[in-house]
Structures are given as structure tokens and as C-alpha cells.
C-alpha positions in Angstrom: -19.6 73.2 80.7 -18.6 77.1 80.2 -14.8 77.6 81.0 -13.1 81.0 81.0 -9.1 81.3 80.6 -7.6 83.8 82.9 -6.0 86.5 81.0 -2.7 85.4 82.4 -3.0 82.1 80.2 -2.3 81.5 76.9 -5.2 81.7 74.4 -3.7 78.9 72.5 -5.0 77.0 75.2 -8.8 77.3 74.2 -8.0 74.6 71.4 -7.4 72.1 73.9 -11.1 72.0 75.2 -13.3 71.7 72.0 -15.9 69.9 73.6 -16.6 73.1 75.9 -17.9 76.1 75.8 -14.6 78.3 76.3 -13.6 81.9 76.3 -10.7 84.0 77.3 -11.2 87.4 79.2 -10.2 89.1 76.2 -12.9 87.7 74.2 -15.5 88.6 76.9 -13.8 92.2 76.9 -13.1 91.4 80.8 -9.4 92.6 80.4 -7.8 94.1 83.9 -10.8 93.4 85.8 -9.9 92.5 89.7 -10.3 88.8 90.8 -12.9 89.5 93.1 -15.1 91.5 90.2 -14.2 88.8 87.8 -15.5 85.8 89.9 -18.5 87.9 90.3 -18.9 88.1 86.6 -18.3 84.7 85.6 -21.3 84.0 88.3 -23.5 86.1 86.9 -23.0 84.8 83.2 -23.5 81.1 84.2 -19.3 80.0 83.8 -18.3 76.8 85.8 -14.5 76.9 85.9 -12.1 79.6 86.0 -8.8 78.6 84.4 -5.8 80.5 86.0 -2.1 80.7 86.7 -2.5 83.2 89.3 -1.5 81.2 92.7 -2.3 83.9 95.0 -6.3 84.0 94.0 -7.0 81.1 96.2 -5.8 83.2 99.7 -7.0 86.2 98.3 -10.8 85.1 97.2 -13.8 84.0 99.5 -14.5 81.1 97.8 -17.8 80.4 99.8 -19.3 83.5 98.2 -19.0 81.6 94.7 -20.7 78.4 93.3 -17.8 78.0 90.4 -14.4 75.9 90.6 -11.1 77.7 90.0 -8.8 75.5 88.3 -4.9 76.7 89.3 -2.4 75.7 86.8 1.2 75.1 88.2 4.0 74.7 85.7 7.3 75.7 85.3 6.8 78.3 82.8 3.7 79.6 81.7 3.5 79.0 77.9 1.2 76.8 76.1 3.9 74.0 75.4 4.2 73.2 79.1 0.6 73.9 80.3 -1.0 71.6 77.7 0.3 68.8 79.5 -1.8 69.4 82.4 -4.8 69.5 80.1 -5.4 65.6 81.0 -5.8 66.1 84.3 -8.2 69.0 84.0 -10.5 66.9 81.6 -10.3 64.3 84.0 -12.0 66.7 86.4 -14.5 68.2 84.4 -15.8 64.5 82.8 -16.0 63.4 86.4 -18.6 65.7 87.1 -17.5 66.0 90.5 -15.8 69.3 90.6 -15.7 70.7 93.5 -16.6 74.7 94.4 -13.2 76.5 95.2 -9.6 76.4 94.2 -8.0 73.1 92.6 -4.8 72.9 92.2 -3.7 71.3 88.8 0.2 70.2 88.4 2.5 67.8 87.0 3.1 66.4 90.4 
């Protein structure tokens, strides 16, 4: 699967997904692009999943327009040492092959 890490996530999170084709917003030179345009770019470039820390994204976008999944990571702090704990949950979704279109909240709860 093709995954994109939003610019609000630590780049180091890429190492948690070696079995996938994973990029950061910086890798694609998409820094500063607004969410709606970013989702369109993801779709136009055959991405399957966006990983983000932006909890407002799920309320700001019409996901019926896009055919991709957005994992919204929820943790106490936005640092690799905390977010890497969410990796097994994300991988479980990815491995199942039953990821749904639209926002999916991933948390330690």
C-alpha cells in the first residue's frame, strides 16, 4: 500500500512501515498544502492512506469525494516514542485488507 505521513507527524514513523511504500509530505514536496488539496493529490497519485495528527480533519472534509483512508493518530504527545505505540493497531487495519474509506481514529484507548 502507498502511505503518506502528514507534515504534523515525525518523519521517523516511516521506519515502522517497511513493508509499505511510505512517503512524508516533505518527500513529495507537498509542504504547506491545505487539507482538501492534499487529499486530492493523494487520490490523484494513487495513495491508499494518509496518517495524520490533525484531529479536526475529520470534521473539515467531505470524505465521500475521496477513495482513501485517513488514520487520525491520537496520543498524549506528538512524538515518535508515543506514536510508535499505535503502529500495531495501524498495521492490523492494513493487514486485514478491510480498511474503510474516510477517517479512522487510532488511539491507545
